[in-house]
N, C-alpha and C positions, 0 to 999 in steps of 0.2 A: 397692124395696129399703130395708129399715129398718136404720138404723144404731144402734148402742148409744149410750146417753146419754154414756158416758165418751169414746167416740171423737168424738162431735159436739162435746163441750166442748173437747177437745184441738184439733180442727179450728178451732173458733171462736177460741180463744186464738191459734193459729198465724195465722189470717187477721188478727186484730187486731194482732199483732206485725208482720206484713208491711205492713199499712196504715200503722202508725206509722213504719216505716222508709221507706216510699214518701212519706209526708208530709214527713219530714225531707229526703229527696232532692229533693222538689218545692220546698221552701223554699229549699234551696241553689241549685237550678236557676233559680228565680224571681229570687233575688238576683243571680245571675250574669248572667241575661238582662237585667235592668234596668241593671246596670253596663255590660254589653256594648253595649246600645242607646245609652246615654249616650256611651260612647266612640266608637261609630260616628257618632253625630250630631256630636260634637265634631270628629272627624277630617274628616268630610264638609264641615263648615263652615270648616275651616282653608284659607286660600288656598294654602298650600304643600304640601298633602297630595297624594300621588301616587295615581293610580287604583288601583294595586296595594294600597296601604295602606287605602284606602277599601273595596276589595273584600274584603280580609282581615278588616277590622273587621265588615263586613256579614255575612260568612260565619260568623264567630264568634257574632255575635248570633243569626243564624238557626239555627245548630246548637243553641244553648241553648234557643231557642224550641221546636225540634223535640223536644228532650229533655223539656221540660215537657209537651208534648203526649203523648209516649210514656208518661211517668209517670202522667199523668191517665188514660190508657187502661188501664194496669195497675191503677190504683186502682178504676176502674169495674168491671173484671173481677172483682177481689176482692170488691167490695161486692155484685155480682150473685151470686157464689158464696156469700157469707154469707147473702144473702136466700134462696137455695135451701136452705141448711142449716136455716133456721128455718121453711121452708115458706111463704114469702111469694111 
């Protein structure tokens, strides 16, 4: 199926915009994950920390790590779609 040049250009711009948004979300998630890991390690190392506090901190960190992974997967999907559009 052959797409018109105009449609392809619009789709390419849309993909680029979506990738930029995902990159921004990834940067935010990365920053949050780094901070959450530091907090988890700090809480884990404090003698007075409760197991529940340690567990919550670990869960927060792992959730942000999972979010990063999901964002990366979406970015890869969009990049694959972009490659299909240009015929690679």
